[in-house]
N, C-alpha and C positions, 0 to 999 in steps of 0.2 A: 504494500500500500504506500503510495507516494504521500509524503508529508509536506505541508506548506505552512508557512508563517505569514500572516497578513498584518502589517501595521496599518492603523486607520481602519480597522475592520468594522467599527461602528458607524462609519460614514456611508454616503450613498454608494460609492464604488466598492468599498470594502464589503458591504452587505451583499451586493449582487455577486461579487467575486466569490465570496464564501459559498453562496448557493451553487454557483457554477462548479466549483471544485468539489463540493459534496456530491453533486450530480454525477461528476466524473469518477467518483469513488475514492477521493482523497481523504486523508485525515487532515483537518484544518485547525490551526492554532491562530488565535488573534491577540494582538496587543491592545489593551484598553487602559485608559487613565483612571486612577482611583477618584471616585466622586461620592459625595454623600447622598446624591440622588441617582436614580437609574439613568444610564446614558446608552442603553443597549436596545432601544425600542425597535430599530430596524432589523434586529436579529431575533426578536421575540418569537417569530413563527418557525425558526429553525433551531432555537436553543435546545440543547440536550443536557440532561443531568449528567455531570461528569462521573457519577457513581455507576451509571448504566454501563455494563460491560460492552455494549455495542456502540457506545458514543463515539462520534468522530469529530465533534466540534468542541474545542477547549479554549477558554479565555484566560489571559494572564495579565495581571496588573503590571504596568511598566510605563516608562516615559522616555521619549526620544532624547531628552536632555540628560538622561542618566546612563552613562556608559556601562557601569557595573550591572545595572538591571538588564540592559540589552544583552550584554555578554552572557549572563547567567541563563537567560531564557533561551538564547540560541544554542548554547552548549548543552542544555538539558533536553531540548526538543530534538536537536540534530535534524533540522528540516532539509528536504531536498531542494525546495524552492522558497525564496523569500520575495514577497510582493510588497514593496515599500510605498504605501499610499499615504501614510500618516504625515501631516504637516499642519502649520497654521496656513490655511488655504484660502482665506478671504482676502482678495486683493486690496479692497478699500481699507480694511482693518490693518493691513500691513503697514500703511502709512502712519498709523497711530502706535503700532508696536513693532518698530523696525528691528530692534535688538532681539526681541523674543522670536520674531519671524526668522531672523538669520540663524539663531541657535537651533531652533526646532526644524525648520524647513531645509536649511543648508547643512549645518553641522550634524544634524541627526542622521543624515545620509552617510557622512564620513564615519560616524560611530558604528553604523551597521556594516559598512564595507570593511572597516578595520577588524571588526569582530569576525567576519567571514574569512578574511585573510589569515587571521591567527588560528582559526579553527582547523584549517587545512582539510575541510570536508568536501570541497568541490561543490558548494552550494550555488545554485543558479539564482541570480539577483535581478529583480526588475525594479527600475527607478521610474516613478511616476513624474515624468517631466511635463512641461506645460507649454501651450501655444503662447502664453503671456511672455515667454522668453524672447519671442520675435519682436514684440513691442512695436516700435516705430518703423521697422523694416517693411517696405512696401510689399503687399501681397501679389501673387500667391506665395506661400512659404512651404518649403520642403526641407529634407534632411541636410541640404547644402546651404540653406539660407543663413546668413549671419544673424546673430542675436543682437538686439538693441532693447534691453529691458527698460521698462518705464515704471517700475514700482519696487519697493523692498521685497515683496513676494517674488517677483520675476527675477530680481538679482540673486536671491537665495536659490531659486530653482536653476539658474544658470550655473552657479557654483556647484550644486549637487550633480548637474548634468556632466560637467567636466571632471569632477571627482570620479564619477562612475566610469567614464572613458579612461581616466588615468589609471584606475585600478585594473581595468580590463587589459590595457596595454602593458602596464608595468608588472603585473603579477599573474597574467594569463588567466584571469578570472572570467567566468561567464557572468558578465555584468552588462545589462542592456537597458537602453532608454526608450520608453514609449512617450513620444511627444504628442500628447492628446489635446485636440482642440475641444472647445466647450461641449460638454455632454451633460444632458439633463434627464430628469425623470420625476415621477411623483415623490421620490425619496430625496430629492435635492434639498439642501438646507434652506430653511425658511427666509434667511437673509440674503440669499443669492437672487439676482434680479428676476430670473425666469419664474422661480417659485414664489417670489414676492408678488409678482403680477398675478399668477393664477390663484394664489391663496387670497390675494386682495379682492379678486372678482368674487370668490366664494363669500368673503366677508361682506361685500356690498350687497349681493343678492340675498343674503340671510338677514340683512338689516343691522348687522353688528358694526359696520363701517360705512362711511359715506365717500371718503376720498382715498386715493392711492397716491402716495408721494414717492417720486422717482427723481433720478439725476439726469445724466446725459442720455438723451433718447437717440442721438445720432451715431453712437458707437455701433460698429458692425462686427458681428461675430459669426463663426462657423459652428452651428449648433447640431448636435446629434443626440442619439438615445443611449443612455448609460449602459443598459444591459448588453448592447452590441459591442460597446467599447471594452468592457471587461473581458469579453471573449478574445479580443485582440491581445490583451495583456498575457493571457494564457498561451496564445499562439506564439507570441514573441519568445517565451521561454521554452518552447518546443522546437525551436530551430536548431540546426546542427552547430551553428556558431552564433555567439552573441553579436548583436547589431542594434542600430538605432532606427526607429520607425516613426514617421508622422502618421497620425490617425485622425481622420476627420471626414466630413460629409462632402467637401469640395464645393460648397456653396456658402454664400454669406448673406445675412439679413441684419437689419438694424434693430436696436431695442424698440424703436418706434413701431416697426413692423410687427414685432412680437406682441406689443401692447395692442395695436389695432386689430390684429388677427384674433387674439384672445378675447377681447371685448366684443368684437363682432360675432364671434362664435357663441358667446354667452348671451347675446342679445342686449348688450349695454353700449352706451355712448361714451367714448373716451373724453369728450369735451365736458361732460357733466361730472366726471369722477377723477380724472387724472390731473395732478398738480406737480409742479417742479419744485424741489427743495435743493438749494445750492449745497447743503451739507453733504449731499450724496455724490458730488463731483469729486474726481480725483485730482490731486495737484498736478500730475502728469498723466495724460490719457493715451490709451491705445485706440487708434481710430478704426483700423480695419484688419481683420484676420480672415484668411481663407486658405484652406489646406490644399497642397498638391500631393495626392496620395498614390501616385503611380507605383512607388516602391512597395507599399503595403499591399496593393492589388496584386502585384507580380509575385512577391515573395511569401506573403501571408495568405494569399488567395481570399482576400476579404474586401467586400464592398458593403456599405451600409444599406439597410432596407428601409429604415424610417427616416423620412425627410422632414424639413422644417414644419410644414403645415400639419403633418401627421403628429409630430411631437407636441405642437400646441394643443391639439384636440385631446391627446392622451393625458396631458397634464391638467387641463381644465376639467375634464371629466372626473379625474381622480380627486381633485380638491373640492369640487362640488359634492361629490359623494361623501367625502370626509366631513363636510359640514351638514350632512343629512339632507342634501338637496338632490333632486333628480337631474342627472346630466343629460345633455343632448344625445350622448351615446356613440357618436361617430368614432371617438378615440377607442372605446371598447371594441367596436367592430373592426377597427384597423388592427388591433392587437390579435384578435381572434383569427383574422384572415392571414396576417403576415407570420404570426407565431402560433400556429394551432397546437403545437406540442411544447410550449415554452417551459424552460427549466426553472424559472423563478416563479414565485407565488405572490399573489396579492399586489397591492400598490406599493 
């Protein structure tokens, strides 16, 4: 049985990846931070009592800022694969907490790589790199595009990217970068703009809110569906040799388009409910991201099935249902049609 360790297992990507690996017969271990409140809601439907002799999902308390904790967990588990998804991952928040972001998002990667190197166990390592690293570089962006980061988060990710390549080249480690463009789902954190929009719609329709406050509506992003993207993470570690891959949809849309499409689908008027709040603007903005995914198509055999307008409907349906409202249902129909035998469960 292949054993995997996932940092950031309680997040959107971590929860989907855990489900995928369990579906493939893995034993899955996850790193979680100690909290006085439950922070594992995305894993509730797959949680297993560790006392069960057939359990294959195990959670371990740890923190990416603590090298000793990381080392102990890796040495005790002896994983075959490590998927490093954990980070301070909110771009706007990184401007407010640059030092913390650098320590966790950047140096956390080095701590893991050094632990793997010292273990000598030949562990395969996946680094969750980000399209934010391209920043101000004109699109389209691929594996050869130079980085021009525009936030503390992006700077930390660039550092982690190059450390991953450095350990691969210097120590012959299987260390790969997946440069993922924006990927969303009903499990997206509620402060990220796409989920903020769809959840805001549900709040307005339920009568709990009247307005949705947003920042820069003209920023353009390459948006995809998270469950498809975590499958790419797995495929990257199944290659014969470690390499770096850009993963995205290959199309770009603005935040304004996401807002308008979401509101129109839900039967609402943006002019009546959407307001701009300057506090949500970034000191330095990334204007446009769009992926060139030729390499991932050729080497990973992967192309996305869910496009922008499908994604909007899936997310709006899920948040309306979460608020006890009846969704239009087109998103549910799309999922049933495109993924009749989907490996993940629920929203």
